[in-house]
C-alpha positions in Angstrom: 278.1 -47.9 -41.4 276.8 -51.0 -39.8 273.9 -51.3 -37.4 276.1 -51.3 -34.3 277.8 -48.1 -35.3 274.4 -46.5 -35.9 273.3 -47.5 -32.4 276.6 -46.2 -30.9 276.3 -42.9 -32.7 272.7 -42.5 -31.6 273.6 -43.2 -28.0 276.5 -40.6 -28.1 274.2 -38.1 -29.7 271.5 -38.6 -27.1 274.1 -38.3 -24.3 275.4 -35.1 -25.8 271.9 -33.7 -26.1 271.2 -34.7 -22.5 274.4 -33.1 -21.3 273.6 -29.9 -23.2 270.1 -29.9 -21.7 271.3 -30.2 -18.2 274.2 -27.8 -18.8 271.8 -24.9 -19.7 269.6 -23.0 -17.3 267.4 -19.9 -17.6 266.8 -17.3 -14.9 263.4 -15.7 -15.4 262.8 -11.9 -15.4 262.5 -10.4 -11.9 264.5 -13.2 -10.4 268.1 -14.1 -9.5 269.7 -17.5 -9.5 271.5 -19.1 -6.5 274.1 -21.5 -7.8 274.4 -24.7 -5.9 277.2 -27.2 -6.4 276.4 -30.6 -4.8 274.2 -28.8 -2.3 276.8 -26.1 -1.5 275.8 -22.5 -2.0 278.3 -20.8 -4.3 279.1 -17.1 -4.2 278.1 -16.7 -7.8 274.7 -15.0 -8.4 273.1 -15.6 -11.8 271.3 -12.6 -13.4 268.3 -12.9 -15.7 268.8 -14.9 -18.9 270.6 -18.0 -20.2 273.5 -19.6 -18.2 275.6 -22.7 -18.4 276.3 -25.0 -15.4 277.9 -28.3 -14.8 275.3 -31.0 -15.4 274.3 -33.2 -12.5 276.8 -31.3 -10.3 275.4 -27.8 -10.2 271.8 -26.6 -9.9 270.2 -23.2 -9.8 267.6 -22.0 -7.3 265.6 -19.0 -8.6 264.6 -16.3 -6.0 262.2 -13.5 -6.8 263.6 -10.0 -6.4 260.6 -8.0 -7.4 258.4 -6.2 -4.9 256.3 -8.7 -3.0 253.4 -8.2 -0.7 252.7 -9.9 2.6 249.5 -9.2 4.6 249.2 -10.2 8.2 246.6 -9.9 10.9 248.1 -9.3 14.3 246.8 -8.9 17.8 248.6 -6.6 20.3 247.8 -4.6 23.4 247.7 -0.8 23.8 249.3 1.3 26.6 246.0 1.2 28.5 245.8 -2.6 28.1 243.1 -2.6 25.4 243.3 -5.5 23.0 243.8 -4.2 19.5 243.8 -6.2 16.2 245.5 -4.7 13.2 245.7 -5.8 9.6 249.1 -4.9 8.2 250.1 -5.0 4.6 253.8 -4.9 3.8 255.6 -4.5 0.5 259.1 -5.7 0.5 261.8 -6.9 -1.9 264.9 -9.2 -1.6 268.3 -7.7 -2.0 269.4 -9.0 -5.5 273.0 -9.0 -4.4 272.4 -11.2 -1.4 270.0 -13.9 -2.6 272.7 -16.5 -2.0 273.0 -15.4 1.7 269.3 -15.3 2.1 268.9 -18.8 0.8 271.8 -20.1 2.8 270.8 -18.6 6.1 267.0 -18.5 5.9 265.8 -20.6 3.0 262.8 -20.1 0.8 260.3 -19.7 3.6 261.5 -16.2 4.5 258.0 -14.8 4.7 257.0 -17.3 7.4 260.3 -17.2 9.2 261.1 -13.5 9.0 258.4 -11.2 7.6 255.4 -12.3 9.7 257.3 -12.5 13.0 258.9 -9.1 12.4 255.5 -7.5 11.7 254.1 -8.9 14.9 257.1 -7.8 17.0 257.2 -4.3 15.6 253.4 -3.8 15.9 253.4 -5.0 19.6 256.4 -2.8 20.5 254.8 0.3 19.0 251.2 -0.1 20.1 252.4 -0.6 23.7 253.5 3.1 23.6 250.1 4.5 22.8 246.6 4.4 24.4 243.8 2.9 22.4 242.4 6.3 21.5 245.9 7.6 20.5 246.3 4.6 18.1 243.2 6.0 16.3 244.1 9.7 16.4 247.8 9.2 15.7 247.6 6.5 13.2 250.2 8.0 10.7 252.7 8.4 13.6 252.1 4.8 14.6 252.6 3.6 11.1 255.8 5.5 10.7 257.3 4.0 13.9 256.2 0.5 12.9 257.8 1.0 9.5 261.1 2.2 11.0 261.3 -0.8 13.3 260.3 -3.3 10.6 262.8 -1.8 8.1 265.6 -2.2 10.6 264.7 -5.9 11.2 264.4 -6.8 7.5 267.7 -5.2 6.6 269.4 -7.6 8.8 268.0 -10.5 6.7 268.9 -9.1 3.2 265.5 -7.7 2.5 264.3 -4.1 1.9 261.0 -2.7 3.2 259.3 -0.8 0.4 256.0 0.3 2.1 253.8 -0.5 5.0 250.0 0.1 5.4 248.1 -0.5 8.6 244.6 -1.0 7.1 242.7 -0.8 10.4 242.7 -1.0 14.2 239.9 -3.1 15.6 239.0 -3.0 19.3 236.6 -4.9 21.5 232.8 -4.1 21.4 232.9 -2.7 24.9 235.7 -0.2 24.0 233.9 0.9 20.9 230.7 1.5 22.9 232.7 3.5 25.4 234.3 5.6 22.7 230.8 6.3 21.2 229.4 7.3 24.6 232.4 9.6 25.2 232.0 11.3 21.8 228.3 11.8 22.5 229.1 13.4 25.9 231.7 15.6 24.3 229.3 16.7 21.6 226.7 17.5 24.2 229.2 19.4 26.4 230.3 21.4 23.3 226.7 22.3 22.5 226.1 23.4 26.1 229.3 25.5 26.1 228.2 27.1 22.8 224.7 27.8 24.2 226.2 29.4 27.3 228.5 31.5 25.3 225.6 32.7 23.1 223.5 33.5 26.2 226.5 35.4 27.7 227.0 37.4 24.5 223.3 38.2 24.3 223.3 39.4 27.9 226.4 41.5 27.4 224.7 43.0 24.3 221.6 43.9 26.3 223.7 45.4 29.1 225.7 47.4 26.6 222.4 48.6 25.0 220.9 49.6 28.3 224.1 51.5 29.3 224.0 53.3 26.0 220.4 54.3 26.5 221.0 55.4 30.1 224.0 57.5 28.9 221.9 59.0 26.1 219.2 59.9 28.7 221.8 61.4 31.0 223.3 63.5 28.3 219.8 64.7 27.3 219.0 65.7 30.8 222.3 67.5 31.1 221.4 69.6 28.1 218.3 71.0 29.9 219.4 74.4 31.3 217.4 77.4 32.7 218.2 79.2 29.5 216.9 76.4 27.4 213.7 76.3 29.5 213.2 80.0 29.1 213.8 79.7 25.4 211.2 76.9 25.1 208.7 79.1 27.0 209.3 82.0 24.6 208.8 79.6 21.7 205.5 78.4 23.2 204.3 82.0 23.7 205.2 83.0 20.2 203.2 80.0 18.8 200.2 81.0 21.0 200.4 84.6 19.8 200.5 83.4 16.2 197.3 81.4 16.8 195.4 84.2 18.8 192.5 85.8 16.9 192.6 89.1 18.8 189.6 88.4 21.2 190.0 88.4 24.9 188.5 85.6 26.8 185.3 86.4 28.7 186.4 84.7 31.8 190.0 84.5 33.1 191.4 82.7 36.0 194.3 83.3 38.2 195.3 84.0 41.8 192.1 86.3 42.2 188.5 85.1 41.9 187.1 85.0 38.4 185.7 88.4 37.1 183.2 88.8 34.4 184.9 91.4 32.3 182.0 91.6 29.8 180.0 93.8 32.1 182.9 96.1 32.8 183.6 96.7 29.2 179.9 97.3 28.6 179.9 100.2 31.1 
């Protein structure tokens, strides 16, 4: 084989290798491939792995279909016109069976074009239904409504909402001070109410005790009858007799003047 033949064979081999190189593509794990033919999006979707394509005519655009995270800080207004800033974290994924439509209709910047605006719109629509205080006290309910609205929007654009988390609601310093003052006032009012209830209960207890003592005294007086008085007198007389030593007193008193009975007994 002469030199020219060797050069020709080398060129052919190189061309074949180049054709083979550009005829093979690989779709990475967690991705799907959008097949493009001269810029046109084809209906074929390439799964993970090795694939063949027409060199220089077809190309493959990989799109991630794993769960992705987008975090956005948004400002909205509450029902009572308080400015509220919320940090929203969204987990979403692209529909593996519609990556070609996503690429064709939206492109690769679907986060900036769809996700962020959808978060802002859903948050503003929901926060406008609640006062600032309700946004704090009903945070799970607010999150659920934002999730439902955001899920509906993303579904239209070939994406699925996995989870949403509203990390915080931030308000103006004036509003925070007003909330703190209100909580302090409520705590003081609650303490005053409890003190009043305690005083009321103590007063009722004293009244009840006094009534019980009065009733006991009344019952005790009701038990004092003439027969009882006579019985008590007899008991007193019996005790006096038991203590008497048998000697008469030298002087007695009564209705008549005192008489010295010593002299009489001596006569």
